[in-house]
N, C-alpha and C positions, 0 to 999 in steps of 0.2 A: 573286840572290847579291850583286849590286853593293850593294843596299841593306843587306844584313846586313854585308857588309864595311865600308860607310860607318858603320853604326851601332855596330859592335862592334870594328872593327879597332884602334882606338886604346887600347882597354882590355884586349883579351884577344889571346892568341895564336890565330890562326885557321888552319885547313886547309880550303881550298875545293876540293870536287870538283864537276866540271861533268858527270858522268855516274855511273851505277851502278858502272861498271867503276872509275873513279877513286876513288870512294868506297870500294870494296872494297880497292883497293890501299893507301889510307890507313889502314883499319883493321888491315891485316896489318903495318904498319911503324910504327905510332904508338900511344901510349896517350892516351885522351881522358878529360875530365871530364864533357862534355856533347856530345850528338849533336843537331844540328839539321838537319833534312832536309824537302825538299818531298816529297810522295808520288809525284808523276809526274816521273820523270827522263827525259832524252832517250833513254835505252836500256833503259827498263823502269820498274817502279815500286819503291818503296823497301822492299818486303817482304824481299827477299834481303839487302839492307843491314842491315836491322833484325835479321833472324835472325843474321846473322854478328856483329853487335854484341853481341847477347845471349849469344852462344856465347862469344866472346872476353872480353867484360867484363860478367859477370852484374851485374845492377842498375844498369848505365850508364843515366843519365837521358837521356831523348830528348825534343825539342820537335819537333812536327810543324807545318809550314806548308803549307797547301793551298787550292786554290780550289774543293774538292769535299767540303768537310767534312760537309755536310748531305745529300748524295745517298745513296740506298739502296745503290747499288752500292758506294760508297766505304765505307759502314758495314759491309757484308759483308766487303770486302777487308781492313780493318784488325782484324778479329775475331781475338782472341788476342795482340794487341800492346798494350803499356802505354805511354802517354805521360805526362810530368809536366805537359805543357801542349800545347794544340792551338790553332792560330790560323787563321782563315778569311781568305783574301786578299780584298779589302785588309784589313789588320789595323792595329790601334792600335799605333803605334811605341812610345809610353811604356809600354803593357802588356807588349809584346814585351820591351823592355829590362828592365823589372822582373822578368819571369819569368827571363830569363837570369841577371841579377844574383842573384836568389833561389837558383838552382840552382848557381851557381858560388860562392856565399859559404860 
């Protein structure tokens, strides 16, 4: 999250959650234009967060960042979720910034 804060914090208002629960709390009290999440969070995976985001904000664009993009288990876990962009860690910073800019423009 420090990297994302460093890359985007000067250009966009960011809400940073360090856990699934913090992310759920932020979703319940804020309106978002874009959700950026890692798949594995310290207290679970992002599936609950994504379901809640889709319920509260249908059509909310989501960018996924993960170290497990190509694993069979991960591909099964994300079945049914739609992402406007996916990034495998480590990712190209310029490509990531371009994706964020594209979906926030």
